[in-house]
Backbone as ProteinMPNN parsed JSONL, in Angstrom:
{"seq_chain_A": "MVYTGRCACGAVEVRIDGEPLAVRQCWCQHCQKIAAGGPTHNAIFSTDAIMTDGITASDSYVADSGNTLTRSHCAACGTPMFSASSARPQMRVVRLGVLDQPHGLKPTAAIWTGEAPDWAILDPALEQFPAQPPAPPSPQS", "coords_chain_A": {"N_chain_A": [[-24.598, -21.14, 50.684], [-22.766, -23.403, 48.668], [-23.297, -25.892, 46.322], [-21.969, -28.632, 44.575], [-21.689, -30.926, 41.804], [-21.996, -33.87, 39.704], [-22.711, -35.946, 36.844], [-22.756, -39.575, 36.465], [-20.699, -40.237, 34.634], [-19.259, -37.939, 34.487], [-19.55, -36.053, 32.477], [-21.436, -34.034, 32.634], [-21.582, -31.265, 34.652], [-22.575, -29.631, 37.677], [-23.34, -26.646, 39.452], [-24.53, -25.116, 42.289], [-25.671, -22.258, 43.732], [-26.81, -21.503, 46.643], [-29.4, -22.242, 49.089], [-31.565, -25.136, 49.362], [-35.075, -24.99, 48.583], [-36.788, -26.905, 49.397], [-36.534, -30.347, 50.421], [-37.192, -33.481, 49.29], [-38.64, -36.777, 49.18], [-39.787, -38.717, 46.551], [-42.505, -40.708, 45.605], [-43.975, -41.092, 43.283], [-45.317, -42.745, 40.334], [-43.782, -42.28, 38.006], [-41.305, -41.418, 39.063], [-40.592, -43.739, 40.428], [-40.038, -45.391, 38.274], [-37.696, -44.229, 37.15], [-36.026, -44.574, 39.269], [-35.556, -47.227, 39.617], [-37.599, -48.634, 40.946], [-37.799, -47.722, 43.574], [-38.112, -44.673, 45.559], [-37.413, -41.336, 44.281], [-34.908, -39.03, 45.377], [-34.822, -35.729, 46.152], [-33.843, -32.296, 45.794], [-35.186, -29.08, 45.871], [-34.457, -26.216, 44.156], [-33.942, -22.708, 43.498], [-34.311, -21.855, 40.149], [-32.588, -19.977, 39.035], [-30.319, -20.262, 40.594], [-28.884, -22.394, 39.706], [-26.266, -23.673, 37.797], [-25.021, -25.211, 34.893], [-22.699, -27.333, 33.168], [-22.074, -28.964, 30.273], [-23.668, -31.506, 28.245], [-27.079, -32.097, 28.247], [-29.95, -34.201, 27.87], [-33.5, -34.31, 27.343], [-36.877, -35.151, 28.365], [-40.425, -34.869, 28.239], [-43.562, -34.987, 29.979], [-47.059, -35.237, 30.873], [-47.883, -34.979, 34.125], [-49.529, -36.683, 36.911], [-50.451, -34.614, 38.427], [-51.303, -32.828, 36.582], [-49.608, -31.01, 35.547], [-46.986, -30.203, 33.207], [-44.1, -32.023, 33.21], [-40.647, -31.811, 32.883], [-37.913, -33.781, 32.438], [-34.437, -33.941, 32.87], [-31.417, -35.429, 31.787], [-28.041, -36.767, 31.769], [-26.664, -36.647, 28.583], [-24.772, -38.437, 27.722], [-24.358, -40.617, 29.638], [-26.828, -41.048, 30.818], [-27.557, -40.472, 33.454], [-30.018, -39.43, 35.727], [-30.681, -36.018, 36.246], [-32.084, -33.463, 36.667], [-35.378, -32.031, 37.153], [-38.254, -30.225, 36.031], [-41.193, -28.309, 36.565], [-44.034, -27.23, 34.744], [-45.717, -25.632, 36.17], [-44.17, -24.275, 37.986], [-41.837, -22.588, 36.954], [-39.777, -21.147, 38.068], [-38.449, -22.757, 39.76], [-36.338, -25.617, 40.183], [-35.909, -29.098, 40.273], [-33.431, -31.04, 41.73], [-31.702, -34.035, 41.516], [-30.638, -35.76, 44.338], [-28.557, -37.6, 44.177], [-26.711, -36.671, 42.288], [-25.248, -34.729, 43.498], [-22.189, -33.724, 45.043], [-20.75, -35.483, 47.752], [-19.785, -34.733, 51.147], [-23.048, -33.529, 51.314], [-25.036, -33.002, 53.084], [-27.79, -32.806, 52.802], [-31.124, -33.92, 53.334], [-34.223, -35.662, 52.941], [-37.247, -34.077, 54.053], [-39.821, -34.584, 53.708], [-42.11, -36.982, 52.345], [-43.508, -37.567, 49.27], [-46.391, -38.185, 47.166], [-47.06, -40.615, 48.312], [-49.227, -42.272, 48.179], [-48.923, -43.71, 45.887], [-46.887, -45.422, 46.395], [-45.372, -48.687, 46.497], [-46.762, -51.64, 48.105], [-44.781, -52.816, 49.67], [-43.094, -50.798, 50.358], [-41.101, -48.939, 52.637], [-41.939, -46.431, 54.588], [-40.621, -43.611, 56.043], [-41.564, -42.702, 59.196], [-40.856, -40.315, 60.343], [-40.848, -38.422, 58.399], [-42.757, -35.818, 56.917], [-45.776, -36.633, 55.323], [-47.35, -36.941, 52.163], [-50.072, -38.034, 50.356], [-50.481, -37.488, 47.671], [-50.099, -34.835, 45.341], [-48.07, -32.424, 46.843], [-48.191, -29.32, 48.748], [-46.821, -26.439, 47.093], [-43.353, -25.566, 47.476], [-42.104, -22.666, 49.291], [-41.777, -19.783, 47.232], [-38.743, -18.841, 45.551], [-36.708, -16.154, 46.744], [-36.595, -13.021, 45.181]], "CA_chain_A": [[-23.981, -22.439, 50.499], [-22.522, -23.814, 47.29], [-23.317, -27.334, 46.097], [-21.433, -29.031, 43.273], [-21.935, -32.321, 41.507], [-21.788, -34.323, 38.329], [-23.342, -37.215, 36.477], [-21.897, -40.74, 36.709], [-19.515, -40.248, 33.769], [-18.558, -36.661, 34.627], [-19.733, -35.188, 31.305], [-22.271, -32.891, 33.02], [-21.288, -30.766, 35.992], [-23.554, -28.679, 38.183], [-22.983, -25.806, 40.591], [-25.736, -24.486, 42.815], [-25.375, -21.226, 44.718], [-27.989, -21.232, 47.449], [-29.985, -23.334, 49.856], [-32.785, -25.671, 48.755], [-36.382, -24.542, 49.056], [-37.364, -28.111, 50.01], [-35.874, -31.607, 50.091], [-38.289, -34.437, 49.353], [-38.578, -38.114, 48.6], [-40.989, -38.823, 45.725], [-42.933, -42.063, 45.307], [-44.881, -41.176, 42.13], [-45.0, -43.845, 39.421], [-42.677, -41.9, 37.107], [-40.051, -41.442, 39.819], [-40.238, -45.133, 40.686], [-39.45, -45.95, 37.059], [-36.305, -43.789, 36.958], [-35.244, -44.962, 40.441], [-35.531, -48.694, 39.645], [-38.611, -49.185, 41.827], [-37.9, -46.981, 44.829], [-38.404, -43.258, 45.358], [-36.29, -40.439, 44.001], [-34.578, -38.118, 46.469], [-34.699, -34.503, 45.381], [-33.808, -30.976, 46.423], [-35.764, -28.06, 44.991], [-33.684, -24.985, 44.205], [-34.285, -21.643, 42.559], [-33.729, -22.109, 38.829], [-31.483, -19.032, 38.834], [-29.153, -20.645, 41.4], [-28.272, -23.592, 39.132], [-25.455, -23.534, 36.588], [-24.554, -26.507, 34.418], [-21.734, -27.387, 32.085], [-22.187, -30.281, 29.666], [-24.854, -31.707, 27.404], [-28.163, -32.915, 28.794], [-31.101, -34.492, 27.021], [-34.683, -34.22, 28.19], [-38.172, -35.638, 27.899], [-41.523, -34.238, 28.972], [-44.821, -35.719, 30.067], [-48.052, -34.621, 31.749], [-47.917, -35.734, 35.375], [-50.843, -36.839, 37.531], [-50.837, -33.297, 38.944], [-51.793, -32.03, 35.466], [-48.515, -30.154, 35.082], [-45.995, -30.819, 32.333], [-42.799, -32.181, 33.844], [-39.531, -32.05, 31.974], [-36.792, -34.415, 33.131], [-33.172, -33.843, 32.144], [-30.411, -36.419, 32.162], [-26.808, -36.67, 30.992], [-26.834, -37.203, 27.237], [-23.796, -39.51, 27.512], [-24.521, -41.8, 30.487], [-28.221, -41.199, 31.21], [-27.825, -40.171, 34.864], [-31.05, -38.414, 35.964], [-30.066, -34.837, 36.843], [-33.016, -32.424, 37.066], [-36.711, -31.98, 36.568], [-38.895, -28.921, 36.176], [-42.642, -28.331, 36.368], [-44.587, -26.06, 34.054], [-46.412, -24.808, 37.167], [-43.198, -23.523, 38.782], [-40.599, -22.462, 36.183], [-38.757, -20.494, 38.878], [-37.844, -23.795, 40.593], [-35.868, -26.834, 39.511], [-35.645, -30.228, 41.154], [-32.122, -31.647, 41.496], [-31.584, -35.364, 42.125], [-29.576, -35.717, 45.349], [-27.449, -38.457, 43.782], [-25.7, -35.999, 41.461], [-24.491, -33.776, 44.305], [-21.001, -34.243, 45.711], [-20.858, -35.753, 49.191], [-21.031, -34.709, 51.9], [-23.833, -32.316, 51.079], [-25.841, -32.778, 54.27], [-29.222, -32.662, 52.517], [-31.928, -35.119, 53.521], [-35.643, -35.358, 52.793], [-38.086, -33.748, 55.204], [-41.169, -35.009, 53.345], [-42.3, -38.018, 51.33], [-44.67, -37.152, 48.488], [-47.037, -39.204, 46.329], [-46.984, -41.883, 49.037], [-50.354, -43.092, 47.753], [-48.481, -44.541, 44.766], [-45.793, -46.294, 46.841], [-45.764, -50.098, 46.527], [-47.115, -52.151, 49.431], [-43.583, -53.183, 50.424], [-42.288, -49.609, 50.658], [-40.946, -48.553, 54.038], [-42.026, -44.974, 54.654], [-40.063, -43.091, 57.29], [-42.609, -41.963, 59.908], [-40.346, -38.993, 60.727], [-41.058, -37.503, 57.288], [-44.113, -35.383, 56.624], [-46.197, -37.454, 54.193], [-48.429, -36.455, 51.313], [-50.461, -39.138, 49.485], [-50.478, -37.041, 46.278], [-49.379, -33.589, 45.109], [-47.921, -31.617, 48.045], [-48.171, -27.865, 48.481], [-45.561, -25.958, 46.511], [-42.471, -24.922, 48.449], [-42.12, -21.212, 49.149], [-41.068, -19.297, 46.045], [-37.438, -18.247, 45.824], [-36.68, -14.706, 46.889], [-36.055, -12.364, 43.982]], "C_chain_A": [[-23.816, -22.711, 49.009], [-22.512, -25.338, 47.246], [-22.755, -27.586, 44.701], [-21.762, -30.502, 43.056], [-21.721, -32.62, 40.041], [-22.556, -35.613, 38.097], [-22.346, -38.35, 36.719], [-20.631, -40.735, 35.868], [-18.714, -38.948, 33.836], [-18.739, -35.699, 33.469], [-20.575, -33.948, 31.613], [-21.924, -32.518, 34.462], [-22.323, -29.727, 36.37], [-22.951, -27.916, 39.355], [-24.26, -25.077, 41.004], [-25.32, -23.516, 43.914], [-26.65, -20.908, 45.48], [-28.484, -22.464, 48.158], [-31.238, -23.86, 49.156], [-34.032, -25.068, 49.383], [-37.113, -25.675, 49.755], [-36.499, -29.294, 49.603], [-36.902, -32.698, 50.338], [-37.907, -35.781, 48.749], [-39.872, -38.268, 47.8], [-41.264, -40.274, 45.328], [-43.887, -42.137, 44.108], [-44.409, -42.283, 41.177], [-43.83, -43.512, 38.494], [-41.342, -41.933, 37.843], [-39.629, -42.873, 40.13], [-39.595, -45.776, 39.462], [-37.992, -45.524, 36.895], [-35.415, -44.16, 38.141], [-35.244, -46.481, 40.644], [-36.453, -49.285, 40.709], [-38.776, -48.486, 43.159], [-38.26, -45.529, 44.552], [-37.183, -42.517, 44.808], [-36.107, -39.549, 45.222], [-34.129, -36.823, 45.811], [-34.611, -33.265, 46.257], [-34.344, -29.977, 45.402], [-35.011, -26.757, 45.229], [-34.298, -23.944, 43.281], [-33.587, -21.948, 41.24], [-32.516, -21.219, 38.584], [-30.211, -19.413, 39.576], [-28.341, -21.77, 40.761], [-27.53, -23.267, 37.84], [-24.965, -24.917, 36.181], [-23.533, -26.326, 33.308], [-21.78, -28.804, 31.538], [-23.513, -30.4, 28.935], [-25.849, -32.617, 28.103], [-29.201, -33.15, 27.702], [-32.316, -34.447, 27.932], [-35.889, -34.87, 27.532], [-39.228, -34.982, 28.766], [-42.747, -35.137, 28.953], [-45.773, -34.937, 30.964], [-48.19, -35.533, 32.962], [-49.348, -35.835, 35.904], [-51.355, -35.528, 38.108], [-51.478, -32.434, 37.868], [-50.744, -31.101, 34.897], [-47.613, -30.915, 34.118], [-44.671, -30.838, 33.067], [-41.765, -32.481, 32.782], [-38.379, -32.584, 32.793], [-35.557, -34.313, 32.253], [-32.19, -34.864, 32.696], [-29.158, -36.205, 31.323], [-27.026, -37.349, 29.646], [-25.892, -38.374, 26.991], [-24.107, -40.758, 28.326], [-25.944, -42.016, 30.99], [-28.541, -40.902, 32.666], [-28.935, -39.133, 34.982], [-30.448, -37.24, 36.73], [-31.09, -33.889, 37.456], [-34.421, -32.746, 36.583], [-37.286, -30.605, 36.851], [-40.375, -29.072, 35.854], [-43.095, -27.068, 35.656], [-45.284, -25.121, 35.029], [-45.461, -23.914, 37.952], [-41.871, -23.377, 38.036], [-39.463, -21.802, 36.969], [-38.021, -21.485, 39.786], [-37.408, -24.973, 39.743], [-35.544, -27.88, 40.564], [-34.305, -30.837, 40.753], [-32.092, -32.995, 42.207], [-30.4, -35.343, 43.103], [-28.359, -36.541, 44.949], [-26.392, -37.788, 42.923], [-24.842, -35.034, 42.274], [-23.304, -34.452, 44.987], [-21.274, -34.413, 47.199], [-19.677, -35.106, 49.91], [-21.779, -33.416, 51.636], [-24.765, -32.011, 52.247], [-27.333, -32.642, 54.041], [-29.934, -33.986, 52.748], [-33.395, -34.74, 53.426], [-36.309, -35.026, 54.127], [-39.535, -34.157, 54.946], [-41.098, -36.129, 52.314], [-43.592, -37.658, 50.601], [-45.135, -38.285, 47.574], [-46.935, -40.58, 46.989], [-48.141, -42.819, 48.689], [-50.011, -44.001, 46.59], [-47.33, -45.468, 45.144], [-46.262, -47.753, 46.825], [-46.034, -50.548, 47.969], [-45.891, -52.448, 50.298], [-42.723, -51.987, 50.827], [-42.25, -49.34, 52.16], [-40.877, -47.033, 54.066], [-41.557, -44.514, 56.025], [-41.131, -42.274, 58.013], [-42.153, -40.566, 60.363], [-40.566, -37.958, 59.62], [-42.518, -37.086, 57.209], [-44.547, -36.126, 55.363], [-47.411, -36.857, 53.494], [-48.804, -37.582, 50.362], [-50.458, -38.776, 48.003], [-49.649, -35.742, 46.191], [-49.274, -32.758, 46.405], [-48.083, -30.125, 47.72], [-46.813, -27.479, 47.895], [-44.674, -25.402, 47.615], [-42.553, -23.415, 48.296], [-41.302, -20.785, 47.933], [-39.724, -18.705, 46.438], [-37.547, -16.736, 45.919], [-36.029, -14.09, 45.654], [-34.906, -11.476, 44.343]], "O_chain_A": [[-24.639, -22.291, 48.195], [-21.816, -25.991, 48.023], [-23.037, -26.839, 43.764], [-22.072, -31.229, 44.0], [-21.327, -31.762, 39.251], [-22.989, -36.278, 39.038], [-21.214, -38.103, 37.134], [-19.585, -41.183, 36.337], [-17.609, -38.871, 33.298], [-18.139, -34.625, 33.471], [-20.446, -32.927, 30.937], [-21.971, -33.353, 35.365], [-22.878, -29.035, 35.517], [-22.168, -28.453, 40.138], [-24.967, -24.503, 40.176], [-24.696, -23.906, 44.901], [-27.479, -20.128, 45.011], [-28.054, -23.583, 47.876], [-31.901, -23.115, 48.434], [-34.04, -24.69, 50.555], [-37.963, -25.433, 50.612], [-35.818, -29.258, 48.578], [-37.424, -32.835, 51.444], [-36.99, -35.895, 47.935], [-40.95, -37.978, 48.32], [-40.399, -40.969, 44.795], [-44.551, -43.158, 43.93], [-43.251, -42.698, 41.216], [-42.984, -44.366, 38.229], [-40.352, -42.425, 37.302], [-38.44, -43.189, 40.1], [-38.704, -46.615, 39.598], [-37.142, -46.343, 36.546], [-34.19, -44.077, 38.044], [-34.956, -46.956, 41.743], [-36.136, -50.313, 41.308], [-39.808, -48.646, 43.812], [-38.667, -45.189, 43.442], [-36.061, -43.02, 44.867], [-37.038, -39.344, 46.001], [-33.187, -36.807, 45.02], [-35.222, -33.195, 47.323], [-33.996, -30.026, 44.223], [-34.937, -26.261, 46.353], [-35.081, -24.273, 42.39], [-32.398, -22.264, 41.224], [-31.529, -21.658, 37.994], [-29.131, -18.937, 39.227], [-27.236, -22.071, 41.213], [-28.085, -22.67, 36.918], [-24.542, -25.704, 37.028], [-23.508, -25.311, 32.611], [-21.544, -29.756, 32.283], [-24.362, -29.511, 28.999], [-25.529, -33.739, 28.497], [-29.304, -32.387, 26.741], [-32.184, -34.535, 29.152], [-35.92, -35.104, 26.324], [-38.953, -34.585, 29.899], [-42.942, -35.936, 28.037], [-45.342, -34.073, 31.728], [-48.564, -36.7, 32.843], [-50.256, -35.164, 35.412], [-52.563, -35.348, 38.262], [-52.119, -31.429, 38.175], [-50.97, -30.468, 33.866], [-47.494, -32.137, 34.208], [-44.175, -29.796, 33.496], [-41.984, -33.305, 31.894], [-37.915, -31.932, 33.728], [-35.612, -34.564, 31.049], [-32.139, -35.125, 33.897], [-29.205, -35.54, 30.288], [-27.509, -38.479, 29.578], [-26.173, -39.22, 26.142], [-24.121, -41.858, 27.773], [-26.239, -43.077, 31.541], [-29.688, -41.062, 33.083], [-28.82, -38.054, 34.401], [-29.781, -37.437, 37.746], [-30.985, -33.542, 38.632], [-34.627, -33.607, 35.728], [-36.867, -29.913, 37.78], [-40.761, -29.857, 34.988], [-42.602, -25.974, 35.93], [-45.427, -23.932, 34.743], [-45.884, -22.907, 38.522], [-40.875, -23.978, 38.439], [-38.303, -21.895, 36.567], [-37.087, -21.109, 40.495], [-38.021, -25.287, 38.722], [-34.975, -27.573, 41.612], [-34.072, -31.117, 39.577], [-32.427, -33.076, 43.389], [-29.293, -34.952, 42.733], [-27.239, -36.213, 45.342], [-25.271, -38.291, 42.836], [-23.812, -34.567, 41.786], [-23.395, -35.591, 45.446], [-21.946, -33.589, 47.82], [-18.627, -34.947, 49.289], [-21.206, -32.331, 51.727], [-25.234, -30.881, 52.385], [-28.077, -32.388, 54.987], [-29.415, -35.047, 52.4], [-33.776, -33.626, 53.787], [-35.99, -35.598, 55.17], [-40.376, -34.088, 55.843], [-40.159, -36.214, 51.522], [-44.636, -37.467, 51.224], [-44.383, -39.206, 47.257], [-46.746, -41.588, 46.309], [-48.039, -44.03, 48.887], [-50.73, -44.965, 46.327], [-46.845, -46.223, 44.301], [-47.428, -48.026, 47.111], [-45.589, -49.911, 48.923], [-45.958, -52.343, 51.523], [-41.739, -52.141, 51.552], [-43.252, -49.498, 52.858], [-39.897, -46.429, 53.629], [-42.053, -44.985, 57.048], [-41.566, -41.247, 57.492], [-42.982, -39.732, 60.727], [-40.482, -36.756, 59.869], [-43.414, -37.905, 57.41], [-43.761, -36.24, 54.422], [-48.344, -36.352, 54.118], [-47.943, -38.057, 49.62], [-50.435, -39.669, 47.157], [-48.64, -35.586, 46.877], [-50.3, -32.425, 46.999], [-48.106, -29.733, 46.553], [-45.796, -28.115, 48.171], [-45.174, -24.83, 48.583], [-43.026, -22.928, 47.269], [-40.255, -21.365, 47.646], [-39.578, -18.137, 47.52], [-38.378, -16.118, 45.253], [-35.025, -14.596, 45.152], [-34.32, -10.838, 43.469]]}, "name": "protein", "num_of_chains": 1, "seq": "MVYTGRCACGAVEVRIDGEPLAVRQCWCQHCQKIAAGGPTHNAIFSTDAIMTDGITASDSYVADSGNTLTRSHCAACGTPMFSASSARPQMRVVRLGVLDQPHGLKPTAAIWTGEAPDWAILDPALEQFPAQPPAPPSPQS"}
């Protein structure tokens, strides 16, 4: 499968050749900040499957998991695009909002639910993890 997408202003384009390793909703405090209070919705792909065109900027921080997370966004409009963990450099998280519709991807798990606000509505159909979930299977070489 091939997925394509772009940031809100179109300055950064992405092409992904391959299926996601996992699709998750994340309720960690950092994701809530970049998602204006709700969760982020993310697909995890093999880093090698992702090609970008355009200029991104990034920032890094040490997450509650203890791993260094690097988030990338469009340098022009600020649209959150990707994130990567120091624990899994072979994988990259792609924000579902940058992918062209219809992509058919939907979360199968909600992670860091222990940090969700009291008013959050958690889908009982999703597998739930109160903190760091197990890593998805590694991409095939």
